[in-house]
N, C-alpha and C positions, 0 to 999 in steps of 0.2 A: 504493500500500500504506500509505503514511503516513496518508492520509485515512481508509482503512478502519479502521485501528487506533484512530484517534481517535473514530470513530463507534461502533464496537463496544465501546469502553471504557466507555461510559455505563452499559449494563445490567450490565456486570461490576462497576463501582463500586457500583451500586445493590445488587447482590446481596451485596456484602461489608458495606456500611454501611447500606444502605437498610432491611434487615430490622430493625435496631436502631432506626432512626429511625421506622419504621412502628409498632413496639411503643410508642415514646414517645408518638407522636401518638394512637394508640388509647387509651393510658392517659389522656392529657389529655382526649380526647373523653369517655371514660367518667366521669372526675371531674367534668367540666363538666355532663354530662347528669344526673348524680346530685345536682347542687346543691351541690357542694363549696364551702363558704364560704371556705376558705383559698385555694383556687385563684382564686376570683373576686376576692378582695381583692388577691392578688399581681398579677393581671392589671391591675387598676385602678391599682395602685401604679406599674406599669411604664408605663401609658398616660399618666397625669396627672403623675407625678413631683412630688407636693406637697412644699413646703419649709416646714416648721413652725419658728416661733420666731425667725427672723432676717430682717432686723434689726427692732427694735421701732419705731424712729422714722425718719422722713425726716430727712436731715441738713440740709436747707435750707428748713425751714418758714418761711413769711413771717408777718408780723403778720396776724392774722385766720384763718390756717389752723387746722384742728381735726383731732385724732386721737382717735377714740372708738370705742365698741362699741355694737352693737345686738343685743338678744336676738331669737331666732327664735320665731315663733309655735309654740305647742305642738301645734297641729293642722295643721301644714304638709301640704298635699295631695301625693299621689304623682303623679309626672309621667306614669305610665302610665294615669292616670284620664282618660278622654276629656273629662270636664267640668272639667279643671284650667284655672284662669284665674289671671292675675296677682293678687297680693294687693292689697287696697285700703288706704288710709291708716288705716282704723280696724280693721284686722285684729286688733290686740292682741298682746301678748307676755307674757301672764300664765303663771306656773308653767312656765317653760321655762329650762333651764340652758345651752343651747347659744347661741353668739354668733358674730357676724361683726365683723371689724375694718373700720373705715371711715376714710377721710381726706376732709375737706371742704376744698377748695382754691379759694377764691373768686377772681374776677377783679377787678382794680381798677375796671373799668367795671361798674357795678351793672346795666346793661342787657344784659350779655353773656349769651349762651345757656349753658345748663348741660349738661354732658356726663357721662353715666354710663360710667365706665371699667371695662371687663371684660378682665382680662389673660389671658395664655396659661398654658401649663404651666410648671412649675418655678419661675420667678422670682416673687418677692413684689412687692407694690406698691412698696416702697422701691427695689427693684432695677429697677423700671420708671420711675424718677423722671425720666430724661432724655426719655423719650417723653411722659410726663405734662407736663413743663415745655414741651415743644414745642407741645403742644395749648393750653396756657395762653398761650403766645406768640402763637398764631394767633387768640386772642380768645375762648377758652372758659373758663368756670368748670368745675371738675372735681370730681365725687364718685367716689372710687376705692374699690372693694370688695375685701377679701381673703376669698376663699372659705374655707369650713371645710377644714382640712387645710394651709393656708398661714399663715405669719406667726403672729400671736397669736390668730387665730380658733380655734374649738373644734377640737381634734385629732381627725382621723378620716381614713380612706381615702376620698377623694371618688369620686363617680360622676356620671354625667349627671344623675341625679335630684337629688342634693344641690346640684350647681352651678346647676341651674335654680331650685331653691328659694332659694338664696342670692341669685341675681339678682332674684328676686321681692321678697325682703326689702329689697334695696338700692333697688329701684324705689319702694317705699313711702317710703323716706327721700328719694329724689330728688324725689318729688312734694311733700314737705314743704319741701325746699330751693328748688325752682323751681315756683311756682304757675302760671306761664304754660305751658300745655301745648305751645304752638307753639314754645317755646324749649327744650324738652327734647330732648336728642340721645342716642342709644344708640350706643356705640362698643365694638368688640371687636377685639382683636388675636389672631391665631393661633387657639388653642383657644377664646379668648374670642369670636371671631367666631361660632362655633357657638352659644354662649350668647346672644349679641346677636341673631342671626337668630331663635332660638327665642322670645326675649322680644318682639321686634318683631312676629313673626307672630301673636302673641296679643293685641296691642294695636291700637288704631285710629289710623291716621295722621291728623294734624291735631287730632283730639279728645283723644288721649292723649300724643302726642309729635310732634316736627317733622321729624326726620331720622335716618338710620342711616348710620354710617361704619364700614367694615370694612377692616382692614389685614392683609395676609398671610393671606387667608381661603381656605377650602377648600370643596369640595362636600360631602364626607362623610368620616367616619373610615375607611369602607371604601376609598375612593379613596386616602386618604393611606397606609393600610396597604399597598395594592397597590403604591404607589410604593416603599415601604420593603422589599418582598420577601415571600417565601412565609411565613416564620415569623410576621412581623407580621400578615399576612392571616389566618393560621390562628388566632392568639391572639384577633384581633378577632371571628372567627366563633364563638369559644367563650364570648363574653360578650355583654352587652346594650348596650354602649356604642356609640352610633351617630352622634349629632349630624349627622343628614342634612339639612344646610342646603339642599341642592338640592331637597328635597321641600317646604321651608317658605318659600323666598324668594318664591315666587309669591303668597303671602298678605301680603307686605309691599308697601304702596302709598305709602310715604313717600319723599321724595327720598333717593337713595342715592349715596354716594361710596365707591369702592373703590380702595385703593392697594396696589401689589405691587412687589416688587423682581425685576428680571430675573435676578439671580443667586441667588435663593432656592432652596436645596437641601433645606430642611425641608418646605416646601409649594411645589411647582413652580408657576410662574406660570400654567401652562395650567389648573390646577384653579381658580384665581381667575377666570380668563377664562370658564371654563365656568359658574361661579356667576353672574358678571356677565351673561352672555348670557341666562340664565334669569330674570333679575330684571326687574321692571316699570319703566318710565320714570316720572318723570325719573331718570336715573342718569348718573354720571360716573366715568371710569376714569383713573387715573394710574399709569404705569409709571415706576419709578425705575431708570435704567440703572446696572447694577453693584450695585444694592442687594441685600442679603442678607435674612435673615428678620426681624431686629430692629433694623436700623440705618438705616432709610429716612429718618428725621427728620434724620440726620446726613449721609448720603451725598448726598441730594438736597435739602438744607436749603431752598434758595431756592424750588424748584418745590413742595416739600412745603408750605411756608408759604403761598405764593401760591395754591395750589389749595384749601387749607383755608379761607383767608380769602375767596376768591371764592365758594366753596360756601356759606359762612356768610352772606355778603352777599346772595347770590341767593335763598336759601331760608329764612333765619332772621332777616331784617332787621326783620320785623314785631314788634309788641309783643304 
């Protein structure tokens, strides 16, 4: 009888509270289908959690490090345009008031490869400084971009579209900083992995860049939302934010390194493994035992450094 009561309690509970929940869900669906701009903005705010205005500067800038801004092209293309391609170095920035914040963090070794750093949700570039410094320690120069909506870049509620545009603009700057195509590396952490895969999938391996590095990566926003529960899945279905890396990774033909923590509760390691399985060779995988979502460079410092340096030496040693 105890088991029977627990089973039959589900429809009774739904009858009491489910009706109200259903009304809310129907209202959300109606607002979404009617193109409600307010709802769309609120959903994107919840997904990306942009952090504007803090802090302005890295606290440990070295001699030669630069903090500056780049204006965005006035005619930035929409990402839903099938002909959308990465911007070229002569795209121009005339008559545009929006800007992105950049940090140029060179390596003492002038021959070091240069890495475009694409961070995840919430934290700004300065709040990612420990991870950035770990990459410099491994032998990379770093160009780090602050998307619009974060830091001192133009204030806005970001979207997949604007993040891709910002990565394109940062790519133009990376080409200026690193003229050797084979020494350009695209790096993405967490949400930034989706931005990185999108960028890499539209570029030519070896001709445009030399390697792709993904940390705490996922297959798609839909899969991440499914892991988070019903409400998150519903919200995702009511907007256009997808970052479906699993559909794009097969278009990437550059050497790939993926790093993931076994204790990551934000993006479960199985999503990273699924993306890795779908990727083309050559590819390498590193699991950090006990590593969470953003502490891999600390928890597994020795293996983290050794793996990055070996990957760099094997695939980025040419001039």
